[in-house]
C-alpha positions as CSV (number, residue, x, y, z in Angstrom):
1,M,120.5,140.6,132.4
2,I,120.4,138.7,129.3
3,D,118.7,140.1,126.2
4,W,116.9,137.1,125.0
5,G,115.6,138.7,121.9
6,A,119.1,139.5,120.7
7,F,120.2,136.0,121.7
8,V,117.5,134.5,119.5
9,I,118.3,136.8,116.6
10,V,121.9,135.8,116.8
11,F,121.0,132.1,117.0
12,A,118.6,132.3,114.0
13,A,121.2,134.3,112.0
14,A,123.9,131.8,112.8
15,L,121.7,128.8,112.2
16,S,120.3,130.2,108.7
17,G,123.9,131.3,107.7
18,T,124.9,127.7,108.4
19,V,122.5,126.1,106.4
20,V,123.0,128.5,103.4
21,V,126.8,127.7,103.3
22,V,126.3,124.0,103.7
23,G,123.5,123.9,101.2
24,L,125.5,125.8,98.7
25,Y,128.6,123.7,99.1
26,A,126.5,120.5,98.9
27,L,124.7,121.7,95.9
28,G,127.9,122.8,94.3
29,L,129.5,119.2,94.8
30,R,126.5,117.8,93.3
31,L,126.6,119.9,90.3
32,L,130.2,119.3,90.0
33,V,129.7,115.5,89.8
34,L,126.8,116.1,87.3
35,G,129.3,118.2,85.2
36,G,131.7,115.1,85.1
37,R,134.3,116.5,87.4
38,V,134.1,113.8,90.1
39,P,136.5,115.2,93.0
40,V,138.8,112.3,94.0
41,V,140.9,113.4,96.9
42,V,144.0,111.4,97.9
43,P,144.0,111.1,101.7
44,A,147.0,112.4,103.6
45,E,149.0,109.8,105.3
46,F,149.1,110.4,109.0
47,T,151.2,108.0,111.5
48,D,148.4,107.9,113.8
49,A,145.5,107.3,111.1
50,I,143.0,104.7,111.8
51,T,142.4,104.0,108.1
52,V,144.9,104.6,105.4
53,L,143.9,103.7,101.8
54,T,146.4,101.8,99.7
55,P,147.5,102.9,96.4
56,A,145.3,100.0,95.0
57,E,142.2,101.4,96.6
58,I,142.9,104.8,95.5
59,A,143.4,103.7,91.8
60,S,140.0,101.7,92.3
61,A,138.2,104.8,93.4
62,E,139.6,106.8,90.4
63,R,138.4,104.1,88.1
64,K,135.0,104.1,89.6
65,A,135.0,108.1,89.3
66,A,135.9,107.7,85.6
67,K,133.2,105.1,84.9
68,A,130.6,107.3,86.5
69,A,131.5,110.1,84.5
70,R,131.4,108.1,81.4
71,K,127.8,107.0,82.2
72,N,126.6,110.6,82.6
73,P,123.5,110.9,80.4
74,L,123.8,114.7,80.1
75,T,124.9,116.4,76.9
76,T,128.0,118.4,76.6
77,R,126.4,121.6,76.9
78,Q,124.3,120.4,80.1
79,R,127.5,119.1,81.7
80,Q,129.2,122.5,81.0
81,L,126.3,124.6,82.5
82,A,126.3,122.1,85.6
83,T,130.0,122.8,86.0
84,Y,129.5,126.6,85.8
85,A,126.6,126.3,88.3
86,A,128.9,124.4,90.6
87,Y,131.4,127.2,90.6
88,L,128.8,129.8,91.0
89,C,127.5,127.8,94.3
90,F,131.1,127.7,95.5
91,G,131.5,131.5,94.9
92,L,128.2,132.2,96.5
93,C,129.5,130.1,99.6
94,A,132.6,131.9,99.8
95,A,130.8,135.3,99.5
96,A,128.4,134.3,102.5
97,V,131.6,133.3,104.4
98,L,133.2,136.6,103.7
99,F,130.0,138.5,104.4
100,G,129.8,136.9,107.8
101,I,133.5,137.8,108.7
102,Y,132.7,141.3,107.5
103,L,129.8,141.5,109.9
104,I,131.9,140.2,112.8
105,V,135.2,142.1,112.3
106,P,134.0,145.7,112.7
107,A,132.2,144.5,116.0
108,L,135.5,143.5,117.2
109,H,137.2,146.9,116.9
110,G,134.1,148.8,118.6
111,G,132.6,149.8,115.2
């Protein structure tokens, strides 16, 4: 017999947890960019990769990120606050993930 009420509760908790984690991460990235710290990640080279960026393309992306950072209309204090808020969002995202693990792990040991 399936307890559909419990299933719906678990589904709602998983969906809301996902929305919270993804939302906090996206907001953190947006605030990080507003703070002038545009994340440029150099892609790893894999032998079976479909698309591999050349060093020229990577340099071009870094130049575009630097140009976007220079065009930021915020004051220095506002950029600093945006950066701190981004780190807060990332911390809350990590806390939500750790809380989810905390909820799951005791259940695995019969607790």
